[in-house]
N, C-alpha and C positions, 0 to 999 in steps of 0.2 A: 544274296539278299535274304537275310533271315527274317524271323519273326520280330516285329518292331516293338514288342513289349517286353517287359521284365519277366513276366510269367508267360510261359508257353502254353497258353489255354485259350480256347476260343471264347470263353465267357467274358474276357476282358475287352473284347471288340465291341464298340458301341456305335459304329457307323460304317459307312462304306469304306472298304479297305482295298484300294487299288490306286495306282498312280494316276493322277489327274482327277481324282474325286473332288467334287465341289468347284469344278472349273468348266470351261466350255470344251474341253478336249474330248469327253465322252460324246457329245453331240457331234463334234467334228468327225470322229471315227465312225460313228453310226452313219453319217451322211455318206462318207466314202464307201462304207460297206453296202449301203442301199444302191449307190451308183454302180458299183462293181456287179452286184446281183442282177441289176436291170440290164447291164451291157451283156452279161453271160446269158441271160434268158433271151434277148434279142438275137444274139449270135446263134444260140441252140436252135431257136426257131428257124432262122435263115437256113441252117444246115439241114434240118428235118425237112423243110420245104423243098430244097434242092433234091434230096434223096427221094422224096415222095414224087416229085415231078419226072424223075428218071425212071 
């Protein structure tokens, strides 16, 4: 996947340049990332509590 413009220069880019721009997909992936982070924080806290209690 190359540069999508005729001129290979960043000055021709005038907006967001990623797949899914101007759609609901960035919100969807952000929500998934937030959920994954929360799950790992909870899991890490449970492991730390188990090690502290031993």
